[in-house]
C-alpha positions as CSV (number, residue, x, y, z in Angstrom):
1,X,10.0,-29.5,-15.4
2,X,13.1,-30.7,-13.4
3,X,15.7,-30.1,-16.3
4,X,14.8,-26.4,-17.1
5,X,14.4,-25.9,-13.2
6,X,18.1,-27.2,-13.4
7,X,19.0,-25.4,-16.6
8,X,18.1,-22.1,-14.5
9,X,20.9,-22.2,-12.3
10,X,20.8,-20.8,-8.2
11,X,18.4,-18.2,-8.4
12,X,15.6,-20.7,-9.6
13,X,15.5,-21.7,-5.8
14,X,14.6,-18.1,-4.3
15,X,12.2,-17.9,-7.3
16,X,10.7,-21.1,-6.5
17,X,10.1,-20.0,-2.8
18,X,8.3,-17.0,-4.3
19,X,6.0,-18.4,-6.4
20,X,4.8,-20.6,-3.6
21,X,4.4,-18.0,-1.4
22,X,2.8,-16.0,-4.3
23,X,0.5,-18.9,-4.9
24,X,-0.6,-19.0,-1.1
25,X,-1.2,-15.4,-0.7
26,X,-3.2,-15.3,-4.2
27,X,-5.3,-18.2,-2.9
28,X,-5.7,-17.0,0.7
29,X,-6.9,-13.3,-0.8
30,X,-9.5,-14.7,-3.3
31,X,-11.1,-17.0,-0.7
32,X,-11.3,-13.8,1.3
33,X,-13.2,-11.9,-1.3
34,X,-15.1,-14.1,-2.7
35,X,-16.8,-14.7,0.7
36,X,-16.9,-11.1,1.5
37,X,-18.6,-9.9,-1.6
38,X,-21.1,-12.8,-2.2
39,X,-23.0,-11.7,1.3
40,X,-22.0,-8.1,2.0
41,X,-24.2,-6.2,-0.1
42,X,-27.4,-8.2,1.3
43,X,-26.6,-8.2,4.5
44,X,-25.4,-4.1,5.0
45,X,-28.9,-3.3,3.5
46,X,-30.6,-5.7,5.8
47,X,-28.5,-3.7,8.5
48,X,-29.7,-0.2,7.1
49,X,-33.1,-1.5,7.0
50,X,-33.4,-2.7,10.7
51,X,-31.8,0.4,11.8
52,X,-33.9,2.9,10.2
53,X,-37.3,0.9,12.1
54,X,-35.4,-0.1,15.1
55,X,-32.1,1.1,16.4
56,X,-31.6,-1.2,19.1
57,X,-32.3,-4.4,16.9
58,X,-29.1,-3.5,14.6
59,X,-26.4,-4.5,17.1
60,X,-27.3,-8.5,17.3
61,X,-27.5,-8.6,13.5
62,X,-23.9,-6.7,13.4
63,X,-22.4,-9.1,16.1
64,X,-23.9,-12.1,13.9
65,X,-21.9,-10.8,10.7
66,X,-18.7,-9.5,12.8
67,X,-16.5,-11.2,10.3
68,X,-17.3,-8.3,7.9
69,X,-15.2,-5.3,7.8
70,X,-18.2,-3.0,7.5
71,X,-19.8,-4.6,10.3
72,X,-17.1,-4.3,12.4
73,X,-16.8,-0.5,11.6
74,X,-20.5,0.3,11.9
75,X,-20.7,-1.8,15.1
76,X,-17.4,0.1,16.9
77,X,-19.0,3.4,15.8
78,X,-22.7,2.6,17.2
79,X,-21.6,1.6,20.6
80,X,-20.4,5.1,21.8
81,X,-23.3,6.0,23.5
82,X,-24.6,9.7,23.2
83,X,-22.3,10.9,20.3
84,X,-23.4,13.7,18.3
85,X,-23.8,13.5,14.4
86,X,-20.2,15.1,14.2
87,X,-18.7,12.6,16.9
88,X,-20.3,9.7,15.1
89,X,-18.9,10.8,11.8
90,X,-15.1,11.1,13.4
91,X,-16.0,7.6,15.2
92,X,-16.9,6.0,11.9
93,X,-13.9,7.3,10.2
94,X,-11.7,6.1,12.6
95,X,-12.9,2.8,12.9
96,X,-12.5,2.6,8.9
97,X,-9.1,3.7,9.1
98,X,-8.5,0.9,11.6
99,X,-10.1,-1.7,9.0
100,X,-8.1,-0.8,5.7
101,X,-4.9,-2.5,6.6
102,X,-7.2,-6.0,7.1
103,X,-8.2,-5.0,3.4
104,X,-4.8,-4.5,1.9
105,X,-3.3,-7.6,3.7
106,X,-0.3,-9.0,2.1
107,X,0.0,-6.1,-0.1
108,X,3.7,-5.0,1.0
109,X,4.7,-9.2,0.2
110,X,2.8,-9.1,-3.6
111,X,4.9,-5.5,-4.2
112,X,8.1,-7.3,-3.0
113,X,7.8,-10.3,-5.0
114,X,6.8,-8.3,-8.1
115,X,9.5,-6.0,-7.7
116,X,12.7,-8.6,-6.6
117,X,11.7,-11.4,-9.1
118,X,13.1,-9.6,-12.3
119,X,16.0,-8.9,-10.3
120,X,16.6,-12.4,-9.5
121,X,16.2,-13.2,-13.0
122,X,18.4,-10.7,-14.3
123,X,21.0,-11.9,-11.8
124,X,20.6,-15.1,-13.2
125,X,21.1,-13.9,-16.7
126,X,24.5,-12.3,-15.4
127,X,25.6,-15.7,-13.9
128,X,25.1,-17.7,-17.1
129,X,26.8,-15.0,-19.3
130,X,29.7,-15.2,-16.8
131,X,29.6,-19.0,-16.9
132,X,29.4,-19.1,-20.8
133,X,32.3,-16.2,-21.2
134,X,34.7,-18.7,-18.6
135,X,33.8,-21.3,-21.1
136,X,35.2,-19.9,-24.0
137,X,38.8,-20.1,-24.7
138,X,40.8,-19.3,-27.5
139,X,41.4,-22.3,-29.5
140,X,38.9,-24.6,-27.4
141,X,35.2,-23.2,-28.8
142,X,34.0,-26.4,-29.9
143,X,35.5,-28.4,-27.2
144,X,33.9,-26.3,-24.6
145,X,30.5,-25.7,-26.5
146,X,28.7,-27.5,-24.1
147,X,29.6,-25.1,-21.3
148,X,28.9,-22.3,-23.6
149,X,25.6,-23.1,-24.2
150,X,24.8,-24.2,-21.0
151,X,25.6,-20.5,-19.4
152,X,23.1,-19.2,-22.3
153,X,20.5,-21.7,-21.3
154,X,20.7,-20.7,-17.4
155,X,20.5,-17.2,-18.5
156,X,17.5,-17.1,-20.6
157,X,15.6,-19.7,-18.4
158,X,16.4,-17.8,-15.2
159,X,14.9,-14.5,-16.9
160,X,12.1,-16.3,-18.5
161,X,11.3,-17.6,-14.7
162,X,11.5,-14.2,-13.0
163,X,9.3,-12.5,-15.3
164,X,6.5,-15.3,-15.1
165,X,6.6,-14.8,-11.6
166,X,6.4,-11.2,-11.6
167,X,4.2,-10.9,-14.2
168,X,1.9,-13.6,-12.7
169,X,1.7,-11.9,-9.1
170,X,1.2,-8.6,-10.9
171,X,-1.6,-9.5,-12.2
172,X,-3.3,-10.9,-9.3
173,X,-1.9,-8.1,-7.1
174,X,-3.9,-5.3,-9.5
175,X,-7.0,-7.5,-9.1
176,X,-6.6,-7.4,-5.2
177,X,-6.1,-3.6,-5.6
178,X,-9.3,-3.1,-7.5
179,X,-11.2,-5.1,-5.0
180,X,-10.0,-2.9,-1.9
181,X,-10.7,0.4,-3.8
182,X,-14.3,-1.0,-4.2
183,X,-14.5,-2.2,-1.0
184,X,-13.7,1.4,0.1
185,X,-16.0,2.8,-2.0
186,X,-19.0,0.7,-0.5
187,X,-17.9,1.1,3.0
188,X,-18.2,4.8,2.4
189,X,-21.5,4.6,0.6
190,X,-22.9,2.2,3.7
191,X,-21.4,4.9,6.1
192,X,-23.1,7.8,4.3
193,X,-26.2,6.2,4.6
194,X,-25.9,5.3,8.3
195,X,-24.6,8.5,9.1
196,X,-28.2,10.1,7.5
197,X,-29.9,7.7,9.6
198,X,-28.1,8.3,12.7
199,X,-28.6,12.2,12.4
200,X,-31.8,11.7,12.0
201,X,-32.6,9.2,14.8
202,X,-30.4,11.8,17.0
203,X,-32.4,14.8,16.2
204,X,-35.5,12.9,16.8
205,X,-34.1,11.5,20.4
206,X,-33.2,15.4,21.2
207,X,-36.6,16.6,20.2
208,X,-38.6,13.8,22.3
209,X,-36.0,14.8,25.4
210,X,-36.4,18.7,25.0
211,X,-40.2,18.1,24.9
212,X,-40.4,15.9,28.0
213,X,-38.1,18.4,29.6
214,X,-40.8,21.3,28.7
215,X,-43.5,19.3,30.1
216,X,-42.2,18.6,33.4
């Protein structure tokens, strides 16, 4: 590996940095999504069931699961007292928009690594070819054969390294993009169910207040 790295030339160093950063980010995102998907559906079904039966009992459950994005969204919207169903919908949508950047975390870095790595490989190709052409001198081709093949080797290794880093990062970035889209769909699904329950409780409370006002 050391000889291959040395054969790739100077562009192997930034590619090495990119690969280390990409691996660290991939591990962090994998841990995040595994923890999230392992318990989210079960917790959200329990929260919706609790809110349907006893709305006030849902707040402790939401605070216990505050590490879940959808729990933070629900809690922020439900903490607005006396909101109408329309206001609750707006609060839920605003909380969701505020949470989306956390779900898309590191997407810009992934895109940068995917875009720049092949360009670094191409730069290494150009530098290797320049080195090879410089070594070619009329009448001394046999003498400089080592330098010529070394330049070609640098061009090929740097290109391969850039593509490997970009392709590997792209595969995981697409995986995380799919998980993000699935998470947004689940938040919208759970949010829609919560809105229906909230409107039901709101209308029931309004009817009780109206009845109490008429009887008084």
